[in-house]
C-alpha positions in Angstrom: 23.7 -111.4 1.8 26.8 -112.7 4.2 29.8 -111.2 2.2 33.4 -112.1 3.8 37.1 -110.5 2.6 40.1 -109.1 3.8 40.0 -105.8 4.9 43.3 -103.8 5.9 45.1 -107.5 6.4 41.8 -108.4 9.1 38.8 -111.0 7.8 35.9 -109.7 8.4 32.2 -111.1 7.5 29.5 -108.5 7.0 25.3 -109.0 6.1 25.5 -106.6 3.3 22.0 -106.2 0.6 22.6 -106.8 -3.0 22.3 -102.7 -3.4 25.0 -101.3 -1.1 28.1 -100.1 -2.9 31.2 -100.7 -1.3 31.8 -97.1 -0.2 28.6 -97.3 2.2 29.3 -100.9 3.0 32.9 -99.3 4.7 31.9 -95.8 5.7 28.0 -97.3 7.7 28.5 -100.6 8.7 31.9 -100.7 9.1 33.0 -97.4 10.0 35.8 -96.3 8.2 34.9 -93.2 6.7 38.2 -92.2 5.2 36.8 -92.9 1.2 34.6 -90.4 0.7 31.4 -89.9 -1.5 31.8 -86.9 -4.1 30.4 -87.4 -7.0 28.3 -90.4 -6.5 28.8 -91.9 -9.8 32.1 -93.1 -10.0 34.1 -89.6 -11.7 35.8 -87.9 -9.1 38.3 -90.5 -7.4 37.4 -89.3 -3.7 36.1 -92.7 -2.8 39.0 -94.7 -4.1 39.9 -97.8 -2.5 41.9 -100.8 -3.9 41.2 -104.3 -3.7 42.7 -107.2 -5.2 45.7 -104.6 -6.0 43.4 -102.5 -7.9 42.2 -98.8 -7.3 38.4 -98.9 -7.7 35.7 -96.1 -7.0 33.9 -97.7 -4.4 30.6 -95.4 -4.6 30.0 -97.6 -8.1 31.2 -101.2 -6.6 28.1 -103.2 -5.0 29.5 -104.2 -1.9 28.8 -108.3 -2.7 31.5 -107.9 -5.3 34.3 -107.9 -2.5 33.4 -111.2 -1.1 36.4 -113.2 -1.2 39.0 -109.9 -2.0 41.4 -108.5 -0.7 40.2 -104.4 0.1 42.7 -101.6 1.1 41.5 -98.5 2.5 43.4 -95.3 3.5 42.8 -96.1 7.0 44.9 -99.9 6.3 48.5 -97.5 5.0 49.7 -96.9 8.6 50.6 -99.3 10.3 52.4 -99.5 13.9 51.1 -96.1 14.4 53.2 -94.7 11.4 52.2 -93.5 8.1 53.1 -95.1 5.0 55.6 -93.3 2.8 52.8 -92.6 0.2 51.1 -90.4 3.2 54.5 -88.7 4.8 55.1 -87.7 1.4 51.8 -85.7 0.5 52.0 -83.7 4.0 55.9 -82.8 3.7 55.3 -82.0 -0.3 52.2 -79.8 0.9 49.8 -82.2 -1.0 47.2 -81.4 0.9 44.9 -78.6 1.4 41.0 -79.6 2.3 41.7 -82.9 2.5 38.7 -83.9 0.8 40.3 -85.6 -2.3 43.6 -86.5 -0.1 42.5 -90.2 0.9 40.8 -91.3 -2.7 44.5 -89.8 -4.6 46.7 -91.7 -2.1 44.8 -95.1 -2.8 44.8 -94.0 -6.3 48.6 -93.3 -6.0 49.1 -96.4 -4.2 48.0 -98.7 -6.2 50.0 -97.2 -9.3 53.6 -97.7 -7.0 51.9 -101.0 -6.5 52.8 -102.0 -9.6 55.1 -99.2 -10.6 57.4 -98.7 -7.8 59.1 -95.4 -10.0 56.7 -93.9 -12.0 57.4 -91.0 -14.2 55.7 -88.2 -13.4 53.7 -88.8 -17.1 52.7 -92.0 -15.5 52.1 -90.5 -11.9 49.5 -87.9 -14.1 47.7 -90.6 -16.3 47.0 -92.3 -12.9 45.9 -89.8 -11.3 43.6 -87.7 -14.2 40.0 -89.5 -12.9 40.9 -88.3 -9.0 39.9 -84.5 -9.3 41.5 -81.8 -6.4 39.4 -78.2 -6.2 42.1 -76.6 -4.1 45.9 -77.9 -4.7 46.4 -78.0 -8.7 48.4 -81.1 -9.3 51.5 -79.9 -8.6 52.3 -80.8 -5.0 50.8 -83.9 -5.3 52.6 -85.3 -8.7 55.7 -84.0 -6.4 54.3 -86.2 -3.5 53.4 -89.3 -5.1 56.9 -89.0 -7.3 58.8 -88.7 -4.0 57.1 -91.3 -2.1 59.6 -94.1 -3.6 63.0 -92.5 -2.1 61.0 -91.8 1.2 59.8 -95.8 1.6 63.9 -96.6 0.7 65.1 -94.4 3.5 62.1 -95.3 6.3 63.0 -98.2 9.2 60.0 -100.3 8.0 
């Protein structure tokens, strides 16, 4: 079936079978490999993308359901060669180790910041509670998310 949607600000039209997940469409057909397949059942969060402003686990989301939607992936956050404030904050706060969970963690946090630009630590921890990280613990991840809105206010863009 043919589906059309906006992907990282650009209109796309692709063929997708009824059983293909959004994750596999993004990775295999569109070459966007930022979202990762961890568990394959929507529990680890490494495949998180944003659809119409909402964080979604793309490994269990049927690709055909994005028809007419706006999809944002980790590849769409940087603008004009400059990282998004949230991406910069993850780097500056040492919130990355192996990096496998990072794209999903950032997208989950981005969805939170889109609706709540200055979340409390408790709100951040609740929002990322479904995103698993085996390397860093969560202290620097929470710190990075908490710091990002302040970086954004001080950025040139």
